[in-house]
N, C-alpha and C positions, 0 to 999 in steps of 0.2 A: 751270498748267493753265486754257485761256480756257473760257470758260461752256461752249455747244455741248460738251466733250468732259467737263466734270462733268457737265453734265445725262443724255450718254451712257452714264457709269460708273454713275451713281446706279441709274438705270433696269434696266443690265443686272445688278447687284450684286440689285434687288429680284425680279428676274424668276427669278434663280438661288437664291434664296433660298426661293421658292415653289415652284421644282422641286424642291428638295432635301427639302423637307418631304413632298413627294408621293413619291419614290422612296424613303424610309423606311419607309412605310406596311407593318406586318408583314403576312408571307405565310405562310400553312397550306401544308404539301407533303401531300399525301395519295398514296397509292400501291398497288396491291391485288399481295397474298402472299400466295405461295401457299403453304397449310399444311398439313403433315402430319397427321393426326389417327389416333392409336390409338386403338379404343375396343373400349372391356370391354363387351360385351353377352349377353343370357342361355342365347346358342348360339354365344359360343368369342369370340375375339379377332376384329377385323375391320380393316384400314386404309385412307385413302382421301386423298387427296389433293384440295383445293380451295382455288382463287382467292378470296381472302378482302376484300372494300372495307369500311371502315367511313369512314364520313363522320360530320362536326359542320357544326350548324347553330346560330347565333347565338339563342340563347331567354331574354328576361330576362338575367338574372345569370350564368346558366349556358348548358349548350349540350345540345342533343338529338342522340344520338348514335345513329347507327344502322349495323346491321353486314349486310352480306350477304354469302351464299354463292351463289359462279356455278355450283356444282358437287355434287350431291347427296353425302351421306357416309353411311357404314352401311348395312343394310338388314334388312328382316324377313321371315321364312320364309312369313308370310304377309298375307295384305291387310290396310292397314291402312283401315280405314273413314273418312269426314268424318269431322273433328272428335277423331279417338281416338289422335292423335301431338300433345304438347305439347311443343314446345321454349324452352330459356334456353342461356342461354352468360355467360361473365364477360370480361370486357374486362381486361386488366392495364394499368393506368397507371404512367408510366416519369418520366424528364427531373425536370421541377422538381417531381413531385407522386407518389407512390406509392400502393400499393393495389388493391383493384379496382372494377368497376364491372358491376352486372350488367344485363343486358338480356334484354327478355322479350318474347314476339309471340303473335299467332294460334295457335291449333291450325290442322291442316292442313284445307285449303276443299276436297279432293277426295280421293277416296280414291286411295292408293299401292297399285301392285299390288304382291305376292308377290314378294321376291329383285330389286326393283329399287330403285337407288339413293333414299334420302331426301331430296327436296330441300326444305330449312330455308327457310321464311319470312323477310321482314326481323324482325330483333328492335333494339329501342329501350330507350332510358334516358335520364334528364338528370343529367347531371355538372354540378358545380357545383364552379366551383376553390376549393381551397384552398390554393393555391398562386399563387405569379407568375412566369410563365418560362414556358418549351416545355416541354407535356408529350405525352407519345408514346400513343398508344392502340396496342395488341396484343393480336389474338386469344388467348383463354384458350379455359379450358375450355366443352367443350357439352353439355348434357346434355338426352337427348331422354325423353321418357316416354310409354309408350305401353302399351294393354291389360294394364295393373298391373305392367309391366317398367320398367327402367332402366338405358337406356344412358349412359356415359360416355366422352366421347373428348376425349383431352389431345393438345395440340398438342407434336411430336417438333421436335427439331434446333433448338430456340429462335428462333421465326421472329422476321423484322424487326416494328418498328410498322408497321402500315399507316395510322395516320393521326398528325400533329404539328401541334398549337396550339399559340401563343402566347398565355396567357392570362393576365387579371389577377384576383388573389383578392377573392372576396368583401368580406373582412375586411381586405384592403389586404396579408395576412401575405404572406412570402416562403419560410416554412418549408412543407415537405411531409410525407407522412406519413399522412394519412388517407384515408379508403377515399369514393369517388364515392357519391351518391346515386344512387338509380336509382327508375323507377315505368316500369310496362308499358305495353303497347298496339302497336298495330300502326300502321305509316308509311304514308304515301298513297300514296308513290311506289315502293311494295313490289313488287318483282319486274321492274320496268320495264326494267334493267339496262341502258338507252341514256341517261342524263341522267348532264350531267357532274356530279361531286359537288360540292357547295356546303361548302367549306371552312374557309374564310375568316370572322371576323368582321368581317363587313360596315361595321357600324357605325364599326369604330376606320377602317377606310380612308375612309368621308364626311367622318368629324370629323377626318382630316389632309386631304383636300383641301379641306373648309372653311377650315382654317388655313393651307393653302398660298394661297388665295383672296385671304384677310386681308392676307396678305404682301405681295403682289405689290399687292393695294390701296394700303395703306399707301406701296409705293414708287412708285406712280403719283400719290397726293397729295402726295408730296415732290417730284415733279418739277415738279408745277402750282406748289406754293408755290415753287418756286426759279425758276420762268418769271416770276411774278407781279413776286418781290422783285426781278428783274433789271430789270422794265420800267420799277418805280416809279422806281431809279437812275439810269436812265437818261434820266427824267421832270426828275428832279431835276436832271442835268448839264443 
């Protein structure tokens, strides 16, 4: 093979290697899932279907998980004043991990009229991976406390996951079976409903991009070395 062909082949292999590294970056998958809630209320059973969106944003060694309801669920026969309704929910973990994550949020910031579907604010919690692999996040039980009463809404028909993340255990293990840790609080994007979900571990993509660039630069360095070596050989002859 001629010198020019060897150089071109070497550069092509280096470029393809860098591209392959970039293409293998882990991708999170998220989708809005319609959840059929069956609610046990102080005045009888009620049902409502609400699209559920679950987002995951990398935060330290874990993920900030935010659960959003696009439609209201249940209702109250009397008006609920500001701050009278306190929601919380569980998110079921599946795939490489198992258990539940509790998400919480602020009380209602405005009065809710009587006999009106109750709009749930975004609920958030912190998930720390206890396993390595793909972990799914599925809507669990919603609990609404208001005026000294408790309403429990349970998903029917086994809804599918709203979010799948490719995670790495903080301890480096591969076995699941533990519950996720949780912390309450509000989410800065609460109620917007227009922003695209941030669901992928961005730092992993950056790291893999850097690795791809390193491979490409290594290939370029090899090409320069071959060029200098060839020039030196020709000068000696």
